[in-house]
KETORNU-368725 format. One record per atom (N, C-alpha, C): residue in one letter; x, z, y. Coordinates in pm, whole numbers, padded with zeros to 5 digits, always signed. Atoms other than C-alpha are relative to their C-alpha. Last residue first. Layout:
! KETORNU-368725
AXZY;...
***
This chain:
! KETORNU-368725
M+00072+00057+00114;M-03277+10174+19012;M+00013-00152-00003;K-00088+00004+00118;K-03012+10322+19238;K-00063-00072-00117;A-00099+00106-00024;A-03212+10233+19552;A+00095-00014-00119;L+00063+00128+00035;L-03499+10442+19412;L+00096-00116+00021;E+00017+00005+00146;E-03279+10753+19415;E-00060-00135-00042;C-00131+00016+00062;C-03169+10684+19773;C-00010-00008-00151;A-00048+00135-00030;A-03523+10626+19901;A+00136-00025-00069;L+00077+00093+00082;L-03641+10943+19724;L+00048-00144+00022;W-00042-00014+00139;W-03358+11144+19880;W-00075-00097-00091;E-00133+00060+00015;E-03431+11011+20228;E+00045+00004-00145;G+00014+00144-00016;G-03801+11092+20204;G+00131-00074-00020;L+00070+00048+00119;L-03726+11439+20066;L-00016-00152+00007;Q-00100+00008+00107;Q-03469+11497+20342;Q-00063-00051-00129;K-00084+00117-00031;K-03736+11413+20597;K+00107-00018-00106;R+00080+00117+00034;R-03971+11661+20426;R+00076-00129+00031;E-00006+00014+00146;E-03697+11924+20441;E-00081-00120-00046;E-00136+00046+00035;E-03665+11861+20815;E+00015-00016-00151;V-00003+00144-00028;V-04044+11887+20858;V+00139-00055-00036;T-00009+00030-00142;T-04026+12227+20689;T-00003-00152+00019;P-00128+00044-00057;P-04140+12266+20332;P-00009-00021+00151;T-00001+00143-00028;T-04445+12471+20234;T+00133-00039+00064;P-00099+00042-00098;P-04466+12811+20067;P-00002-00152+00016;G-00135-00043+00034;G-04790+12874+19888;G+00098-00039+00108;G-00023-00144+00014;G-05101+12674+19958;G+00144+00031-00035;I+00117-00072-00047;I-05152+12304+19894;I+00025+00147-00025;P+00083-00071+00096;P-04817+12136+19862;P-00119+00067+00067;M-00045-00090+00106;M-04879+11872+19960;M+00120+00078+00051;L+00115-00023+00087;L-05083+11679+20219;L+00033+00096-00115;E+00005-00143+00029;E-04807+11713+20479;E-00119+00036-00087;N+00111-00031+00090;N-04706+11350+20523;N+00009+00146-00043;T-00030-00133+00053;T-04490+11273+20826;T-00122+00039-00081;A+00105-00103+00014;A-04506+10901+20890;A+00061+00133-00041;G+00136+00055+00002;G-04320+10577+20955;G-00111+00103-00005;P+00034+00063-00128;P-03980+10711+21067;P-00143-00054+00005;G-00096+00103-00037;G-03965+10948+20773;G-00044-00064+00129;A+00003+00042-00140;A-04145+11242+20619;A+00109-00103+00022;A-00125+00035-00068;A-04228+11332+20260;A-00023-00037+00146;A-00082-00114-00041;A-04512+11527+20095;A+00123-00034+00083;K+00064-00132-00008;K-04815+11321+19996;K+00087+00106+00067;A+00127+00008-00073;A-04726+10955+20046;A-00071+00135+00014;D-00024+00043-00137;D-04361+11006+19947;D-00129+00009+00082;V-00072-00111-00063;V-04452+11205+19635;V+00024-00033+00147;H+00097-00108-00025;H-04711+10942+19544;H+00067+00116+00072;D+00086+00044-00110;D-04459+10659+19586;D-00105+00104+00034;A-00069-00021-00128;A-04210+10851+19374;A-00085-00042+00119;V+00106+00003-00102;V-04454+10860+19084;V+00058+00025+00139;A+00113+00073+00056;A-04223+10782+18791;A-00115-00013+00100;L-00014+00142-00029;L-03930+10891+19006;L-00115-00083-00054;V+00018+00024-00144;V-04044+11252+19004;V+00002-00149+00028;G+00138-00032-00035;G-04088+11268+18627;G-00030-00026+00146;D+00085+00109+00047;D-03759+11088+18566;D-00147+00023+00036;L-00020+00113-00091;L-03576+11343+18782;L-00091-00116-00041;S-00112+00086+00039;S-03724+11627+18581;S+00010-00114+00099;D-00107-00086+00050;D-03953+11925+18654;D+00114-00082-00062;F-00120+00011-00083;F-04173+11711+18876;F+00111+00094-00044;D-00082-00117+00033;D-04464+11638+18646;D+00136-00015+00066;H-00071-00019-00126;H-04733+11401+18772;H+00079+00130-00016;Y-00115+00092-00005;Y-04841+11291+18426;Y+00066-00004+00136;L-00080+00013+00121;L-05174+11470+18466;L+00108-00105+00021;S+00026+00114+00087;S-05284+11523+18821;S+00088+00002-00123;A-00102+00105-00007;A-05246+11869+18968;A-00029-00109-00102;G+00054+00129-00042;G-05576+12059+18978;G+00101-00112+00010;N+00067-00013-00130;N-05426+12408+18971;N-00048-00134+00054;R-00050+00109-00086;R-05194+12308+18684;R-00065+00003+00139;A-00131-00040-00052;A-05255+12648+18518;A+00060-00107+00091;D+00016-00067-00129;D-05621+12547+18485;D+00133+00042+00062;G+00130-00052-00041;G-05538+12306+18206;G-00001+00060+00139;T+00118+00073+00047;T-05175+12266+18108;T-00125+00063+00060;L+00130-00054-00038;L-04836+12362+18248;L-00113-00088-00052;T+00029-00117+00083;T-04502+12297+18075;T-00137+00061+00030;S+00038+00045+00135;S-04475+11944+18211;S-00034+00116-00091;S-00101-00027+00101;S-04475+12090+18561;S-00051-00044-00137;H-00044+00127+00058;H-04660+11981+18874;H+00115+00022-00098;C+00118+00074+00049;C-04849+12301+18965;C+00042-00124-00079;R+00099-00105+00030;R-04581+12568+19033;R-00131-00063-00048;T+00018-00023+00143;T-04346+12271+18996;T-00090+00119-00033;C+00087+00090+00077;C-04394+12149+19352;C-00031+00045-00143;Y+00129+00038-00057;Y-04255+12356+19637;Y-00098-00068-00095;S+00050-00085-00108;S-03944+12553+19548;S-00144-00030+00038;E+00021-00136+00051;E-03873+12396+19208;E-00060+00091+00107;M+00113+00001+00094;M-03927+12045+19345;M-00030+00139-00053;F+00122+00025-00077;F-03702+12109+19645;F-00121+00007-00093;G+00035-00122-00073;G-03435+12265+19425;G-00127-00015+00081;K+00041-00102+00098;K-03431+11969+19187;K-00045+00128+00070;G+00129+00027+00064;G-03429+11712+19465;G-00048+00110-00093;F+00119-00014-00081;F-03147+11854+19681;F-00131-00006-00080;S-00025-00070-00125;S-02797+11891+19542;S-00125+00024+00084;E-00064-00130+00020;E-02869+11812+19177;E+00014+00079+00130;Y+00094-00086+00072;Y-03119+11534+19242;Y+00058+00140-00012;T+00014+00038+00141;T-02883+11390+19500;T-00107+00088-00063;L+00110-00062+00074;L-02857+11398+19880;L-00008-00058-00141;T-00057-00085+00104;T-02514+11310+20017;T-00108+00064-00087;S+00085-00108+00050;S-02628+11018+20229;S+00070+00076-00113;D-00076-00124+00011;D-02345+10818+20388;D-00081+00119-00053;P-00117+00017+00088;P-02494+10473+20327;P+00080+00129-00022;P-00120+00034-00076;P-02827+10583+20477;P+00122-00007-00094;C-00117-00067+00054;C-03117+10568+20235;C+00122-00041+00082;A-00110+00086+00041;A-03434+10476+20421;A+00115+00086-00053;S-00129-00067+00008;S-03771+10640+20468;S+00106-00096-00053;A-00104+00098-00035;A-04057+10407+20556;A+00137+00065+00003;T-00088-00059-00100;T-04287+10713+20539;T+00104-00098+00053;P-00141+00000+00041;P-04565+10525+20365;P+00088+00056+00111;P-00065+00130-00009;P-04909+10630+20490;P+00144+00008-00050;G-00042+00033-00135;G-05073+10945+20363;G+00062-00139+00001;F-00141+00031-00014;F-05256+10958+20036;F+00028-00024+00146;E-00049+00017-00135;E-05590+11113+19956;E+00150-00019-00002;I-00141+00032+00019;I-05784+11079+19636;I+00054-00028+00138;E-00064+00086-00099;E-06114+11254+19686;E+00146-00018-00036;T-00128-00056-00041;T-06276+11384+19371;T+00065-00094+00099;G+00017-00127-00068;G-06647+11327+19308;G+00129+00064+00045;C+00060-00102+00087;C-06593+11061+19046;C-00005+00136+00067;S+00004+00043+00139;S-06359+10859+19265;S-00054+00115-00083;E+00086-00089+00076;E-06382+10875+19641;E-00008-00053-00141;A+00104+00069+00076;A-06091+10712+19813;A-00082+00104-00074;G+00069-00077+00102;G-05833+10811+20066;G-00104-00083-00070;H-00067-00121+00044;H-05579+10702+20319;H-00072+00077-00108;E-00144+00013+00018;E-05663+10339+20393;E+00063+00123-00064;G-00085-00037-00113;G-06034+10347+20342;G+00146+00000-00035;A-00005-00145-00012;A-06279+10357+20052;A+00092+00045+00112;G+00069-00058-00114;G-06376+09994+20096;G+00006+00150+00014;D+00145+00005+00013;D-06305+09816+19770;D-00072+00085+00104;R+00048+00136-00023;R-05944+09744+19860;R-00152-00005+00003;V-00035+00037-00136;V-05867+10114+19893;V-00055-00138+00033;P+00079-00073-00098;P-06061+10216+19582;P+00032-00038+00144;D-00097-00049-00097;D-05909+09940+19367;D-00075+00070+00111;R+00066-00066-00112;R-06116+09868+19059;R+00107+00061+00088;D-00073+00021-00124;D-05924+09625+18842;D-00076+00057+00119;A+00094+00066-00090;A-06182+09626+18561;A+00061-00026+00137;A+00011+00140+00041;A-05896+09701+18322;A-00094-00077+00092;I-00123+00066-00038;I-05828+10023+18513;I-00007-00149-00033;V-00002+00001-00145;V-06188+10134+18487;V+00123-00073+00049;A+00089+00108-00042;A-06189+10031+18121;A-00007-00009+00152;A-00075+00124+00014;A-05885+10251+18060;A-00085-00119+00044;R-00091+00003-00114;R-06087+10541+18199;R+00085-00126-00005;D+00075+00045-00116;D-06362+10459+17949;D+00089-00007+00123;H+00035+00139+00025;H-06116+10482+17659;H-00075-00056+00121;D-00113+00086-00034;D-05968+10801+17807;D-00030-00147-00023;D-00117-00023+00081;D-06306+10972+17799;D+00109-00097+00039;D+00009-00121+00079;D-06630+11018+17990;D+00125+00029-00083;P-00032+00024+00139;P-06573+10768+18270;P+00003+00132-00077;C-00109-00078+00055;C-06754+10870+18584;C+00027-00034-00146;A-00128+00051-00049;A-06959+10625+18788;A+00119+00066-00067;E-00006+00144+00024;E-07290+10667+18602;E+00135-00056+00045;E-00031+00037+00137;E-07227+11041+18579;E+00014-00150-00022;H+00010+00145-00017;H-07221+11101+18954;H+00030-00065-00134;A+00114+00014-00090;A-07289+11473+18927;A-00027-00148+00026;H+00119+00046+00070;H-07063+11453+18624;H-00126+00004+00085;D+00088-00115-00011;D-06794+11649+18814;D-00134-00029-00067;C+00142+00019-00027;C-06538+11402+18699;C-00074+00131+00011;S+00049-00124+00057;S-06162+11398+18722;S-00146+00006+00042;L+00115+00006+00089;L-06022+11055+18769;L-00026+00135-00065;G+00122-00059-00050;G-05806+11106+19074;G-00118-00001-00093;A-00023-00114-00087;A-05444+11055+18979;A-00131+00067+00040;F-00015-00119+00082;F-05543+10833+18685;F+00022+00123+00085;L+00126-00038+00063;L-05678+10581+18933;L+00013+00124-00086;L+00097-00042-00100;L-05374+10573+19156;L-00129+00046-00064;V-00041-00132-00045;V-05135+10562+18860;V-00101+00053+00102;A+00021-00096+00107;A-05321+10273+18698;A+00035+00141+00045;L+00141-00029+00018;L-05346+10080+19023;L-00023+00107-00106;P+00054+00071+00115;P-04977+10102+19094;P-00143+00044-00025;L+00058-00087+00101;L-04930+10236+19443;L-00052-00081-00117;G+00108+00083+00051;G-04709+09995+19628;G-00061+00080-00113;L+00108-00058+00078;L-04463+10181+19841;L-00099-00106-00038;R+00118+00085-00006;R-04128+10058+19957;R-00106+00059-00091;L+00099-00034+00101;L-03850+10304+20034;L-00122-00088+00021;Q+00122-00064-00050;Q-03589+10131+20247;Q-00096+00024-00115;T+00111+00034+00087;T-03234+10061+20139;T-00122+00076+00047;M+00082-00111+00044;M-02976+10067+20413;M-00113-00051-00090;
***
């Protein structure tokens, strides 16, 4: 069996939460150039004391659950076509869609677009840490509001992600 391994890339983690309220202006980058400087400075909110499951960055909490440790069983039948696409359309793309901009994203991080397989796989570790379930954890941080998946659907999400990543 292939197990889903999570290692949040620093750039993805930081871009996921860099939205500033300017109440903490000295800590908030004003533009993409400054945001790149934050990444170049190798600031790691978890390592730098913000805790295992969350971090404070520019007034916005970045919260991730623990890895689900989901595995891909050899007999899994879950594919993007049979499961992933429908799951994303039912629970995620109302905010995480490449066709949405500004307020229509309801606060969803830029470049976290789940209306394609590539979009999901680009941040699979985030999807796992926010919405999937497995032997290591049940993460129910997403979606916020609206219909939410059952625990069984979350387990299927963890399995599907593990299987898709095993193909890479």
